[in-house]
Jmol script that loads the backbone (N, CA, C; Angstrom):
load data "model"
ATOM      1  N   UNK A   1     -20.514  11.238 -32.556  1.00  0.00           N
ATOM      2  CA  UNK A   1     -19.501  10.844 -31.454  1.00  0.00           C
ATOM      3  C   UNK A   1     -19.061   9.329 -31.686  1.00  0.00           C
ATOM      4  N   UNK A   2     -17.800   8.840 -31.810  1.00  0.00           N
ATOM      5  CA  UNK A   2     -17.505   7.582 -32.239  1.00  0.00           C
ATOM      6  C   UNK A   2     -18.041   6.605 -31.095  1.00  0.00           C
ATOM      7  N   UNK A   3     -18.184   5.339 -31.598  1.00  0.00           N
ATOM      8  CA  UNK A   3     -18.530   4.331 -30.266  1.00  0.00           C
ATOM      9  C   UNK A   3     -16.995   4.528 -29.643  1.00  0.00           C
ATOM     10  N   UNK A   4     -17.272   3.814 -28.159  1.00  0.00           N
ATOM     11  CA  UNK A   4     -16.208   3.539 -27.546  1.00  0.00           C
ATOM     12  C   UNK A   4     -15.146   2.406 -28.176  1.00  0.00           C
ATOM     13  N   UNK A   5     -15.774   1.604 -28.841  1.00  0.00           N
ATOM     14  CA  UNK A   5     -14.984   0.543 -29.281  1.00  0.00           C
ATOM     15  C   UNK A   5     -13.932   0.944 -30.326  1.00  0.00           C
ATOM     16  N   UNK A   6     -14.129   1.973 -31.039  1.00  0.00           N
ATOM     17  CA  UNK A   6     -13.139   2.841 -31.467  1.00  0.00           C
ATOM     18  C   UNK A   6     -12.361   3.732 -31.295  1.00  0.00           C
ATOM     19  N   UNK A   7     -12.743   4.120 -29.886  1.00  0.00           N
ATOM     20  CA  UNK A   7     -12.342   5.310 -29.389  1.00  0.00           C
ATOM     21  C   UNK A   7     -10.676   5.225 -29.183  1.00  0.00           C
ATOM     22  N   UNK A   8      -9.833   5.949 -29.710  1.00  0.00           N
ATOM     23  CA  UNK A   8      -8.516   6.130 -29.533  1.00  0.00           C
ATOM     24  C   UNK A   8      -7.722   5.511 -30.546  1.00  0.00           C
ATOM     25  N   UNK A   9      -8.500   4.791 -31.589  1.00  0.00           N
ATOM     26  CA  UNK A   9      -7.647   4.095 -32.586  1.00  0.00           C
ATOM     27  C   UNK A   9      -7.167   5.100 -33.602  1.00  0.00           C
ATOM     28  N   UNK A  10      -5.887   5.071 -33.706  1.00  0.00           N
ATOM     29  CA  UNK A  10      -5.263   6.005 -34.694  1.00  0.00           C
ATOM     30  C   UNK A  10      -5.020   7.353 -34.032  1.00  0.00           C
ATOM     31  N   UNK A  11      -5.254   7.482 -32.701  1.00  0.00           N
ATOM     32  CA  UNK A  11      -5.287   8.814 -32.321  1.00  0.00           C
ATOM     33  C   UNK A  11      -3.438   9.022 -31.896  1.00  0.00           C
ATOM     34  N   UNK A  12      -2.813   8.199 -31.744  1.00  0.00           N
ATOM     35  CA  UNK A  12      -1.387   8.100 -31.314  1.00  0.00           C
ATOM     36  C   UNK A  12      -0.649   7.922 -32.673  1.00  0.00           C
ATOM     37  N   UNK A  13       0.312   8.575 -32.666  1.00  0.00           N
ATOM     38  CA  UNK A  13       1.227   8.510 -33.792  1.00  0.00           C
ATOM     39  C   UNK A  13       2.164   7.194 -33.637  1.00  0.00           C
ATOM     40  N   UNK A  14       2.357   6.439 -34.581  1.00  0.00           N
ATOM     41  CA  UNK A  14       3.248   5.482 -34.572  1.00  0.00           C
ATOM     42  C   UNK A  14       4.562   5.719 -34.300  1.00  0.00           C
ATOM     43  N   UNK A  15       5.090   4.967 -33.717  1.00  0.00           N
ATOM     44  CA  UNK A  15       6.534   5.175 -33.068  1.00  0.00           C
ATOM     45  C   UNK A  15       7.448   4.067 -33.761  1.00  0.00           C
ATOM     46  N   UNK A  16       8.690   4.183 -34.175  1.00  0.00           N
ATOM     47  CA  UNK A  16       9.560   3.208 -34.643  1.00  0.00           C
ATOM     48  C   UNK A  16      10.741   3.582 -33.777  1.00  0.00           C
ATOM     49  N   UNK A  17      10.726   2.554 -32.736  1.00  0.00           N
ATOM     50  CA  UNK A  17      11.990   2.692 -32.007  1.00  0.00           C
ATOM     51  C   UNK A  17      12.979   1.756 -32.580  1.00  0.00           C
ATOM     52  N   UNK A  18      14.299   2.317 -32.659  1.00  0.00           N
ATOM     53  CA  UNK A  18      15.283   1.738 -33.279  1.00  0.00           C
ATOM     54  C   UNK A  18      15.689   0.299 -32.456  1.00  0.00           C
ATOM     55  N   UNK A  19      16.116  -0.704 -32.976  1.00  0.00           N
ATOM     56  CA  UNK A  19      16.560  -1.738 -31.829  1.00  0.00           C
ATOM     57  C   UNK A  19      17.834  -1.390 -31.275  1.00  0.00           C
ATOM     58  N   UNK A  20      17.953  -1.883 -29.841  1.00  0.00           N
ATOM     59  CA  UNK A  20      18.918  -1.402 -28.953  1.00  0.00           C
ATOM     60  C   UNK A  20      19.676  -2.551 -28.734  1.00  0.00           C
ATOM     61  N   UNK A  21      21.024  -2.428 -28.947  1.00  0.00           N
ATOM     62  CA  UNK A  21      22.086  -3.333 -28.724  1.00  0.00           C
ATOM     63  C   UNK A  21      21.999  -3.994 -27.541  1.00  0.00           C
ATOM     64  N   UNK A  22      21.926  -5.419 -27.363  1.00  0.00           N
ATOM     65  CA  UNK A  22      21.803  -6.037 -26.163  1.00  0.00           C
ATOM     66  C   UNK A  22      22.917  -5.667 -25.030  1.00  0.00           C
ATOM     67  N   UNK A  23      24.161  -5.394 -25.401  1.00  0.00           N
ATOM     68  CA  UNK A  23      25.055  -4.828 -24.505  1.00  0.00           C
ATOM     69  C   UNK A  23      24.546  -3.713 -23.436  1.00  0.00           C
ATOM     70  N   UNK A  24      23.788  -2.984 -24.271  1.00  0.00           N
ATOM     71  CA  UNK A  24      23.389  -1.596 -23.597  1.00  0.00           C
ATOM     72  C   UNK A  24      22.133  -2.109 -22.636  1.00  0.00           C
ATOM     73  N   UNK A  25      21.499  -3.062 -23.047  1.00  0.00           N
ATOM     74  CA  UNK A  25      20.408  -3.563 -22.150  1.00  0.00           C
ATOM     75  C   UNK A  25      21.187  -4.288 -21.082  1.00  0.00           C
ATOM     76  N   UNK A  26      22.261  -4.781 -21.104  1.00  0.00           N
ATOM     77  CA  UNK A  26      22.932  -5.252 -20.097  1.00  0.00           C
ATOM     78  C   UNK A  26      23.217  -4.488 -18.972  1.00  0.00           C
ATOM     79  N   UNK A  27      23.812  -3.083 -19.584  1.00  0.00           N
ATOM     80  CA  UNK A  27      24.103  -2.044 -18.708  1.00  0.00           C
ATOM     81  C   UNK A  27      22.786  -1.454 -18.211  1.00  0.00           C
ATOM     82  N   UNK A  28      21.695  -1.623 -18.928  1.00  0.00           N
ATOM     83  CA  UNK A  28      20.551  -1.047 -18.177  1.00  0.00           C
ATOM     84  C   UNK A  28      20.233  -1.935 -16.922  1.00  0.00           C
ATOM     85  N   UNK A  29      20.290  -3.367 -16.790  1.00  0.00           N
ATOM     86  CA  UNK A  29      19.935  -4.104 -15.944  1.00  0.00           C
ATOM     87  C   UNK A  29      21.057  -3.802 -14.502  1.00  0.00           C
ATOM     88  N   UNK A  30      22.101  -3.756 -15.048  1.00  0.00           N
ATOM     89  CA  UNK A  30      23.188  -3.536 -13.895  1.00  0.00           C
ATOM     90  C   UNK A  30      22.869  -1.911 -13.084  1.00  0.00           C
ATOM     91  N   UNK A  31      22.434  -0.988 -13.891  1.00  0.00           N
ATOM     92  CA  UNK A  31      22.098   0.428 -13.495  1.00  0.00           C
ATOM     93  C   UNK A  31      21.002   0.235 -12.680  1.00  0.00           C
ATOM     94  N   UNK A  32      20.024  -0.512 -13.138  1.00  0.00           N
ATOM     95  CA  UNK A  32      18.945  -0.445 -12.238  1.00  0.00           C
ATOM     96  C   UNK A  32      18.876  -1.266 -10.987  1.00  0.00           C
ATOM     97  N   UNK A  33      19.919  -2.292 -10.760  1.00  0.00           N
ATOM     98  CA  UNK A  33      20.096  -3.002  -9.813  1.00  0.00           C
ATOM     99  C   UNK A  33      20.563  -2.215  -8.941  1.00  0.00           C
ATOM    100  N   UNK A  34      21.861  -1.155  -9.419  1.00  0.00           N
ATOM    101  CA  UNK A  34      22.367  -0.384  -8.479  1.00  0.00           C
ATOM    102  C   UNK A  34      21.738   0.407  -7.884  1.00  0.00           C
ATOM    103  N   UNK A  35      20.588   1.364  -8.774  1.00  0.00           N
ATOM    104  CA  UNK A  35      19.496   2.003  -8.113  1.00  0.00           C
ATOM    105  C   UNK A  35      18.809   1.327  -7.045  1.00  0.00           C
ATOM    106  N   UNK A  36      18.358  -0.065  -7.273  1.00  0.00           N
ATOM    107  CA  UNK A  36      17.698  -0.467  -5.937  1.00  0.00           C
ATOM    108  C   UNK A  36      18.611  -0.758  -4.714  1.00  0.00           C
ATOM    109  N   UNK A  37      19.771  -1.246  -5.090  1.00  0.00           N
ATOM    110  CA  UNK A  37      20.558  -1.222  -4.037  1.00  0.00           C
ATOM    111  C   UNK A  37      20.954   0.107  -3.268  1.00  0.00           C
ATOM    112  N   UNK A  38      20.990   1.226  -4.095  1.00  0.00           N
ATOM    113  CA  UNK A  38      21.228   2.237  -3.485  1.00  0.00           C
ATOM    114  C   UNK A  38      20.034   3.108  -2.689  1.00  0.00           C
ATOM    115  N   UNK A  39      18.731   2.772  -3.368  1.00  0.00           N
ATOM    116  CA  UNK A  39      17.451   3.386  -2.668  1.00  0.00           C
ATOM    117  C   UNK A  39      17.160   2.324  -1.506  1.00  0.00           C
ATOM    118  N   UNK A  40      17.641   1.156  -1.327  1.00  0.00           N
ATOM    119  CA  UNK A  40      17.116   0.419  -0.232  1.00  0.00           C
ATOM    120  C   UNK A  40      18.317   0.206   0.952  1.00  0.00           C
ATOM    121  N   UNK A  41      19.517   0.876   0.567  1.00  0.00           N
ATOM    122  CA  UNK A  41      20.819   0.892   1.668  1.00  0.00           C
ATOM    123  C   UNK A  41      20.063   1.352   3.083  1.00  0.00           C
ATOM    124  N   UNK A  42      20.583   0.598   3.934  1.00  0.00           N
ATOM    125  CA  UNK A  42      20.134   0.723   5.278  1.00  0.00           C
ATOM    126  C   UNK A  42      18.666   0.650   5.601  1.00  0.00           C
ATOM    127  N   UNK A  43      17.806   0.199   4.801  1.00  0.00           N
ATOM    128  CA  UNK A  43      16.531   0.160   5.172  1.00  0.00           C
ATOM    129  C   UNK A  43      16.226  -1.583   5.707  1.00  0.00           C
ATOM    130  N   UNK A  44      15.420  -1.444   6.383  1.00  0.00           N
ATOM    131  CA  UNK A  44      15.098  -2.858   6.928  1.00  0.00           C
ATOM    132  C   UNK A  44      13.752  -3.095   6.107  1.00  0.00           C
ATOM    133  N   UNK A  45      12.970  -4.228   6.269  1.00  0.00           N
ATOM    134  CA  UNK A  45      11.618  -4.429   5.503  1.00  0.00           C
ATOM    135  C   UNK A  45      10.562  -3.553   5.877  1.00  0.00           C
ATOM    136  N   UNK A  46      10.405  -3.199   7.065  1.00  0.00           N
ATOM    137  CA  UNK A  46       9.430  -2.267   7.686  1.00  0.00           C
ATOM    138  C   UNK A  46       9.726  -1.034   7.036  1.00  0.00           C
ATOM    139  N   UNK A  47      10.841  -0.361   7.178  1.00  0.00           N
ATOM    140  CA  UNK A  47      11.269   0.816   6.612  1.00  0.00           C
ATOM    141  C   UNK A  47      10.969   0.926   5.104  1.00  0.00           C
ATOM    142  N   UNK A  48      11.200  -0.117   4.426  1.00  0.00           N
ATOM    143  CA  UNK A  48      11.081  -0.123   3.023  1.00  0.00           C
ATOM    144  C   UNK A  48       9.432  -0.057   2.737  1.00  0.00           C
ATOM    145  N   UNK A  49       8.994  -0.941   3.317  1.00  0.00           N
ATOM    146  CA  UNK A  49       7.092  -0.851   3.265  1.00  0.00           C
ATOM    147  C   UNK A  49       6.428   0.149   3.485  1.00  0.00           C
ATOM    148  N   UNK A  50       7.093   0.916   4.437  1.00  0.00           N
ATOM    149  CA  UNK A  50       6.397   2.280   4.904  1.00  0.00           C
ATOM    150  C   UNK A  50       6.694   3.446   3.919  1.00  0.00           C
ATOM    151  N   UNK A  51       7.744   3.397   3.008  1.00  0.00           N
ATOM    152  CA  UNK A  51       8.265   4.562   2.198  1.00  0.00           C
ATOM    153  C   UNK A  51       7.790   4.091   0.736  1.00  0.00           C
ATOM    154  N   UNK A  52       6.367   4.775   0.513  1.00  0.00           N
ATOM    155  CA  UNK A  52       5.834   4.779  -0.708  1.00  0.00           C
ATOM    156  C   UNK A  52       6.779   5.039  -1.998  1.00  0.00           C
ATOM    157  N   UNK A  53       7.562   6.037  -2.095  1.00  0.00           N
ATOM    158  CA  UNK A  53       8.424   6.457  -2.906  1.00  0.00           C
ATOM    159  C   UNK A  53       9.321   5.589  -3.509  1.00  0.00           C
ATOM    160  N   UNK A  54       9.889   4.733  -2.210  1.00  0.00           N
ATOM    161  CA  UNK A  54      11.082   3.974  -2.452  1.00  0.00           C
ATOM    162  C   UNK A  54      10.407   2.781  -3.327  1.00  0.00           C
ATOM    163  N   UNK A  55       9.346   2.290  -2.589  1.00  0.00           N
ATOM    164  CA  UNK A  55       8.238   0.941  -3.202  1.00  0.00           C
ATOM    165  C   UNK A  55       8.082   1.286  -4.464  1.00  0.00           C
ATOM    166  N   UNK A  56       7.872   2.345  -4.989  1.00  0.00           N
ATOM    167  CA  UNK A  56       7.542   2.782  -6.558  1.00  0.00           C
ATOM    168  C   UNK A  56       8.794   2.725  -7.263  1.00  0.00           C
ATOM    169  N   UNK A  57       9.900   3.280  -6.770  1.00  0.00           N
ATOM    170  CA  UNK A  57      11.250   3.402  -7.616  1.00  0.00           C
ATOM    171  C   UNK A  57      11.667   2.106  -7.596  1.00  0.00           C
ATOM    172  N   UNK A  58      11.701   1.138  -6.614  1.00  0.00           N
ATOM    173  CA  UNK A  58      11.999  -0.377  -6.842  1.00  0.00           C
ATOM    174  C   UNK A  58      11.124  -0.858  -7.811  1.00  0.00           C
ATOM    175  N   UNK A  59      10.036  -0.751  -7.714  1.00  0.00           N
ATOM    176  CA  UNK A  59       8.916  -1.646  -8.819  1.00  0.00           C
ATOM    177  C   UNK A  59       9.367  -0.978 -10.295  1.00  0.00           C
ATOM    178  N   UNK A  60       9.649  -0.057 -10.714  1.00  0.00           N
ATOM    179  CA  UNK A  60      10.021   0.635 -11.641  1.00  0.00           C
ATOM    180  C   UNK A  60      11.245   0.096 -12.250  1.00  0.00           C
ATOM    181  N   UNK A  61      12.393   0.039 -11.375  1.00  0.00           N
ATOM    182  CA  UNK A  61      13.502  -0.504 -11.496  1.00  0.00           C
ATOM    183  C   UNK A  61      13.342  -2.028 -12.056  1.00  0.00           C
ATOM    184  N   UNK A  62      12.348  -2.688 -11.459  1.00  0.00           N
ATOM    185  CA  UNK A  62      12.213  -4.166 -11.652  1.00  0.00           C
ATOM    186  C   UNK A  62      11.699  -4.118 -13.198  1.00  0.00           C
ATOM    187  N   UNK A  63      10.767  -3.173 -13.232  1.00  0.00           N
ATOM    188  CA  UNK A  63      10.260  -3.235 -14.558  1.00  0.00           C
ATOM    189  C   UNK A  63      11.148  -3.084 -15.871  1.00  0.00           C
ATOM    190  N   UNK A  64      12.317  -2.200 -15.383  1.00  0.00           N
ATOM    191  CA  UNK A  64      13.258  -1.988 -16.367  1.00  0.00           C
ATOM    192  C   UNK A  64      14.346  -3.017 -16.563  1.00  0.00           C
ATOM    193  N   UNK A  65      14.467  -3.719 -15.447  1.00  0.00           N
ATOM    194  CA  UNK A  65      15.163  -5.141 -15.447  1.00  0.00           C
ATOM    195  C   UNK A  65      14.606  -6.103 -16.299  1.00  0.00           C
ATOM    196  N   UNK A  66      13.441  -6.243 -16.219  1.00  0.00           N
ATOM    197  CA  UNK A  66      12.656  -7.091 -16.734  1.00  0.00           C
ATOM    198  C   UNK A  66      12.614  -6.841 -18.401  1.00  0.00           C
ATOM    199  N   UNK A  67      12.280  -5.743 -18.704  1.00  0.00           N
ATOM    200  CA  UNK A  67      12.084  -5.188 -19.965  1.00  0.00           C
ATOM    201  C   UNK A  67      13.544  -5.597 -20.865  1.00  0.00           C
ATOM    202  N   UNK A  68      14.578  -5.085 -20.389  1.00  0.00           N
ATOM    203  CA  UNK A  68      15.755  -5.331 -20.770  1.00  0.00           C
ATOM    204  C   UNK A  68      16.241  -6.654 -20.786  1.00  0.00           C
ATOM    205  N   UNK A  69      16.152  -7.392 -19.737  1.00  0.00           N
ATOM    206  CA  UNK A  69      16.057  -9.084 -20.058  1.00  0.00           C
ATOM    207  C   UNK A  69      15.430  -9.629 -21.196  1.00  0.00           C
ATOM    208  N   UNK A  70      14.242  -9.417 -21.610  1.00  0.00           N
ATOM    209  CA  UNK A  70      13.565  -9.736 -22.483  1.00  0.00           C
ATOM    210  C   UNK A  70      14.198  -9.481 -23.846  1.00  0.00           C
ATOM    211  N   UNK A  71      15.235  -8.724 -23.836  1.00  0.00           N
ATOM    212  CA  UNK A  71      15.804  -8.608 -25.231  1.00  0.00           C
ATOM    213  C   UNK A  71      17.248  -9.087 -25.400  1.00  0.00           C
ATOM    214  N   UNK A  72      17.564  -9.759 -24.236  1.00  0.00           N
ATOM    215  CA  UNK A  72      19.056 -10.350 -24.452  1.00  0.00           C
ATOM    216  C   UNK A  72      18.943 -11.636 -25.257  1.00  0.00           C
ATOM    217  N   UNK A  73      19.692 -11.467 -26.265  1.00  0.00           N
ATOM    218  CA  UNK A  73      19.656 -12.877 -26.846  1.00  0.00           C
ATOM    219  C   UNK A  73      19.824 -14.063 -26.482  1.00  0.00           C
ATOM    220  N   UNK A  74      19.201 -15.247 -26.776  1.00  0.00           N
ATOM    221  CA  UNK A  74      19.098 -16.278 -26.125  1.00  0.00           C
ATOM    222  C   UNK A  74      20.309 -17.153 -25.823  1.00  0.00           C
ATOM    223  N   UNK A  75      21.323 -17.245 -26.914  1.00  0.00           N
ATOM    224  CA  UNK A  75      22.576 -17.546 -26.660  1.00  0.00           C
ATOM    225  C   UNK A  75      23.452 -17.102 -25.398  1.00  0.00           C
ATOM    226  N   UNK A  76      23.029 -15.694 -25.276  1.00  0.00           N
ATOM    227  CA  UNK A  76      23.658 -14.979 -24.096  1.00  0.00           C
ATOM    228  C   UNK A  76      23.221 -15.477 -22.726  1.00  0.00           C
ATOM    229  N   UNK A  77      21.750 -15.682 -22.935  1.00  0.00           N
ATOM    230  CA  UNK A  77      21.004 -16.219 -21.829  1.00  0.00           C
ATOM    231  C   UNK A  77      21.640 -17.571 -21.418  1.00  0.00           C
ATOM    232  N   UNK A  78      21.512 -18.285 -22.315  1.00  0.00           N
ATOM    233  CA  UNK A  78      21.997 -19.932 -22.266  1.00  0.00           C
ATOM    234  C   UNK A  78      23.717 -20.074 -21.716  1.00  0.00           C
ATOM    235  N   UNK A  79      24.510 -19.041 -22.103  1.00  0.00           N
ATOM    236  CA  UNK A  79      25.712 -18.974 -21.634  1.00  0.00           C
ATOM    237  C   UNK A  79      25.897 -18.485 -20.248  1.00  0.00           C
ATOM    238  N   UNK A  80      24.951 -17.812 -19.625  1.00  0.00           N
ATOM    239  CA  UNK A  80      24.852 -17.275 -18.043  1.00  0.00           C
ATOM    240  C   UNK A  80      23.626 -17.844 -17.404  1.00  0.00           C
ATOM    241  N   UNK A  81      23.733 -19.295 -17.453  1.00  0.00           N
ATOM    242  CA  UNK A  81      22.700 -19.846 -16.440  1.00  0.00           C
ATOM    243  C   UNK A  81      22.689 -19.438 -15.099  1.00  0.00           C
ATOM    244  N   UNK A  82      23.764 -18.913 -14.516  1.00  0.00           N
ATOM    245  CA  UNK A  82      23.411 -18.752 -13.241  1.00  0.00           C
ATOM    246  C   UNK A  82      22.725 -17.511 -12.643  1.00  0.00           C
ATOM    247  N   UNK A  83      22.516 -16.435 -13.965  1.00  0.00           N
ATOM    248  CA  UNK A  83      21.559 -15.547 -13.387  1.00  0.00           C
ATOM    249  C   UNK A  83      20.199 -15.814 -13.687  1.00  0.00           C
ATOM    250  N   UNK A  84      19.191 -15.064 -13.142  1.00  0.00           N
ATOM    251  CA  UNK A  84      17.834 -15.343 -12.863  1.00  0.00           C
ATOM    252  C   UNK A  84      16.960 -14.865 -13.966  1.00  0.00           C
ATOM    253  N   UNK A  85      17.224 -15.259 -15.169  1.00  0.00           N
ATOM    254  CA  UNK A  85      16.626 -14.671 -16.250  1.00  0.00           C
ATOM    255  C   UNK A  85      14.914 -14.866 -16.284  1.00  0.00           C
ATOM    256  N   UNK A  86      14.648 -16.003 -16.310  1.00  0.00           N
ATOM    257  CA  UNK A  86      13.174 -16.393 -16.363  1.00  0.00           C
ATOM    258  C   UNK A  86      12.487 -15.075 -15.041  1.00  0.00           C
ATOM    259  N   UNK A  87      12.858 -15.071 -13.870  1.00  0.00           N
ATOM    260  CA  UNK A  87      12.533 -14.460 -12.756  1.00  0.00           C
ATOM    261  C   UNK A  87      12.606 -12.894 -13.099  1.00  0.00           C
ATOM    262  N   UNK A  88      13.524 -12.404 -13.730  1.00  0.00           N
ATOM    263  CA  UNK A  88      13.687 -11.146 -14.091  1.00  0.00           C
ATOM    264  C   UNK A  88      12.524 -10.544 -14.847  1.00  0.00           C
ATOM    265  N   UNK A  89      12.488 -11.745 -16.040  1.00  0.00           N
ATOM    266  CA  UNK A  89      11.444 -11.348 -17.054  1.00  0.00           C
ATOM    267  C   UNK A  89       9.775 -11.276 -16.574  1.00  0.00           C
ATOM    268  N   UNK A  90       9.684 -12.439 -15.621  1.00  0.00           N
ATOM    269  CA  UNK A  90       8.429 -12.705 -14.877  1.00  0.00           C
ATOM    270  C   UNK A  90       8.088 -11.566 -14.076  1.00  0.00           C
ATOM    271  N   UNK A  91       9.012 -10.922 -13.204  1.00  0.00           N
ATOM    272  CA  UNK A  91       8.938  -9.715 -12.221  1.00  0.00           C
ATOM    273  C   UNK A  91       8.487  -8.654 -13.233  1.00  0.00           C
ATOM    274  N   UNK A  92       8.998  -8.320 -14.427  1.00  0.00           N
ATOM    275  CA  UNK A  92       8.405  -7.141 -15.231  1.00  0.00           C
ATOM    276  C   UNK A  92       6.921  -7.375 -15.686  1.00  0.00           C
ATOM    277  N   UNK A  93       6.740  -8.632 -15.925  1.00  0.00           N
ATOM    278  CA  UNK A  93       5.193  -8.820 -16.387  1.00  0.00           C
ATOM    279  C   UNK A  93       4.368  -8.624 -15.070  1.00  0.00           C
ATOM    280  N   UNK A  94       4.751  -8.896 -14.010  1.00  0.00           N
ATOM    281  CA  UNK A  94       4.071  -8.772 -12.544  1.00  0.00           C
ATOM    282  C   UNK A  94       3.786  -7.215 -12.510  1.00  0.00           C
ATOM    283  N   UNK A  95       5.077  -6.388 -12.177  1.00  0.00           N
ATOM    284  CA  UNK A  95       4.760  -4.962 -12.139  1.00  0.00           C
ATOM    285  C   UNK A  95       4.431  -4.087 -12.959  1.00  0.00           C
ATOM    286  N   UNK A  96       4.275  -4.700 -14.453  1.00  0.00           N
ATOM    287  CA  UNK A  96       3.594  -3.871 -15.402  1.00  0.00           C
ATOM    288  C   UNK A  96       2.270  -4.329 -15.675  1.00  0.00           C
ATOM    289  N   UNK A  97       2.014  -5.476 -15.779  1.00  0.00           N
ATOM    290  CA  UNK A  97       0.565  -6.044 -16.077  1.00  0.00           C
ATOM    291  C   UNK A  97      -0.281  -6.606 -14.892  1.00  0.00           C
ATOM    292  N   UNK A  98       0.235  -6.893 -13.576  1.00  0.00           N
ATOM    293  CA  UNK A  98      -0.497  -7.271 -12.597  1.00  0.00           C
ATOM    294  C   UNK A  98      -0.122  -6.449 -11.440  1.00  0.00           C
ATOM    295  N   UNK A  99      -0.131  -4.931 -11.813  1.00  0.00           N
ATOM    296  CA  UNK A  99       0.615  -4.200 -10.612  1.00  0.00           C
ATOM    297  C   UNK A  99      -0.541  -3.950  -9.354  1.00  0.00           C
ATOM    298  N   UNK A 100      -1.811  -4.405  -9.875  1.00  0.00           N
ATOM    299  CA  UNK A 100      -2.808  -4.239  -8.686  1.00  0.00           C
ATOM    300  C   UNK A 100      -2.722  -5.434  -7.917  1.00  0.00           C
ATOM    301  N   UNK A 101      -2.415  -6.580  -8.212  1.00  0.00           N
ATOM    302  CA  UNK A 101      -1.823  -7.731  -7.291  1.00  0.00           C
ATOM    303  C   UNK A 101      -0.735  -7.726  -6.508  1.00  0.00           C
ATOM    304  N   UNK A 102       0.473  -6.653  -6.907  1.00  0.00           N
ATOM    305  CA  UNK A 102       1.585  -6.848  -6.573  1.00  0.00           C
ATOM    306  C   UNK A 102       1.355  -6.395  -5.114  1.00  0.00           C
ATOM    307  N   UNK A 103       1.945  -7.191  -4.057  1.00  0.00           N
ATOM    308  CA  UNK A 103       2.330  -6.862  -2.741  1.00  0.00           C
ATOM    309  C   UNK A 103       3.529  -6.125  -2.754  1.00  0.00           C
ATOM    310  N   UNK A 104       3.835  -5.319  -1.492  1.00  0.00           N
ATOM    311  CA  UNK A 104       5.244  -4.783  -1.477  1.00  0.00           C
ATOM    312  C   UNK A 104       6.091  -5.710  -0.805  1.00  0.00           C
ATOM    313  N   UNK A 105       5.656  -6.774  -0.413  1.00  0.00           N
ATOM    314  CA  UNK A 105       6.740  -8.017   0.266  1.00  0.00           C
ATOM    315  C   UNK A 105       7.160  -8.679  -0.855  1.00  0.00           C
ATOM    316  N   UNK A 106       6.221  -8.697  -2.243  1.00  0.00           N
ATOM    317  CA  UNK A 106       6.586  -9.304  -3.455  1.00  0.00           C
ATOM    318  C   UNK A 106       8.078  -8.554  -3.736  1.00  0.00           C
ATOM    319  N   UNK A 107       8.180  -7.304  -3.773  1.00  0.00           N
ATOM    320  CA  UNK A 107       9.300  -6.560  -4.280  1.00  0.00           C
ATOM    321  C   UNK A 107      10.610  -6.727  -3.366  1.00  0.00           C
TER     322      UNK A 107
END
end "model"
wireframe off; spacefill off
backbone 0.3
color backbone group
C-alpha cells in the first residue's frame, strides 16, 4: 500500500483548459452579479441568513466573480478603477480557501 505522502499523485488526468477571452469573463461576472441580485431580491438580511441554499448559491457566485476577475488584463483593470477589482479577487480567495471562517454576514 502506498504511503499517504504519495497518495493521489498522478491519479487524476492532467487537463489543459484553453485560455478564455477576458470579455467572456466580464460576461461571467455580470451574469453572477445578476444571479446574486435575483436570488436575494425581496430578502432582508435575516431571511437571507436563514436560507442555507441562497447563502450557498451567493457564495458560489462570489467565487465565480473573483475567479473571473483574476483573469481580467491589468490594462482593463486600470482603465476601470471605479470597479472593486481587489475586493472581487479577495472575496474569491475567502470563499474558496477560507470557507471555514466565512460568516454569512460577510457574504
